[in-house]
NUZAMI-578051 format. One record per residue (C-alpha): residue in three letters; x, y, z. Coordinates in steps of 0.02 Angstrom, whole numbers, padded with zeros to 5 digits, always signed. Example, Ala and Ser with C-alpha at 12.3 -4.5 7.8 and 13.67 -1.06 7.14 Angstrom:
<tortis>
ALA+00615-00225+00390
SER+00684-00053+00357
</tortis>
This chain:
<tortis>
LYS-00740-00066+00662
LEU-00661+00038+00526
ALA-00716+00042+00346
ILE-00585-00005+00217
THR-00611+00098+00061
LYS-00530+00092-00110
GLU-00494+00240-00222
VAL-00422+00223-00397
LEU-00302+00362-00447
THR-00209+00402-00606
LYS-00020+00392-00595
GLU-00011+00582-00590
GLN-00137+00590-00447
ALA-00048+00453-00350
LEU+00121+00538-00370
GLU+00045+00700-00304
ARG-00045+00611-00160
PHE+00117+00529-00102
LYS+00237+00670-00143
GLY+00386+00666-00027
ASP+00374+00476-00005
GLU+00524+00410-00102
LEU+00481+00227-00072
LYS+00305+00243-00143
HIS+00373+00340-00292
ALA+00501+00201-00322
VAL+00363+00070-00316
MET+00252+00170-00434
SER+00395+00191-00558
LYS+00404+00002-00577
ILE+00217-00020-00610
SER+00154-00009-00788
GLY-00016+00067-00821
ASP-00100+00225-00761
ALA-00218+00160-00626
PHE-00164+00143-00445
GLY-00270+00072-00305
VAL-00260+00165-00141
TYR-00340+00084+00010
LYS-00385+00185+00163
GLN-00424+00126+00339
GLY-00452+00265+00464
GLU-00309+00389+00443
PHE-00195+00260+00359
GLU-00187+00246+00169
ASP-00071+00150+00056
LEU-00048+00086-00121
CYS-00110-00091-00144
LYS-00180-00205-00278
GLY-00312-00271-00158
PRO-00443-00334-00137
HIS-00476-00305+00047
LEU-00611-00338+00173
PRO-00747-00205+00174
ASN-00729-00175+00361
THR-00613-00224+00504
ARG-00759-00310+00594
PHE-00721-00462+00485
LEU-00552-00478+00571
ASN-00558-00587+00724
HIS-00410-00636+00830
PHE-00245-00671+00746
LYS-00071-00711+00803
LEU+00094-00659+00725
THR+00204-00812+00720
LYS+00351-00741+00621
LEU+00419-00572+00569
ALA+00527-00537+00418
GLY+00605-00390+00330
ALA+00578-00342+00149
TYR+00683-00239+00030
LEU+00622-00126-00108
GLY+00619-00228-00268
GLY+00680-00382-00173
ASP+00857-00314-00181
GLU+00948-00327-00014
ASN+01059-00180-00066
ASN+00906-00067-00058
GLU+00831+00010+00098
MET+00730-00107+00208
LEU+00545-00068+00199
</tortis>
């Protein structure tokens, strides 16, 4: 039962938080505006528009029925995410 928390960062703060992560920097470069939502669950944190559940206790059983790949910017010539 992990809390899911949101933090809003400026673009400068987000770039510093994720320094060294080229994919996140590429995503941020395509987003207009200066506010970035960062969601954290346990030790994991990521950029996301949200919203999210407040806690993982709301997640019951689920089943993955398919898996798919995604490319940065939807361009298959880019690295798979």
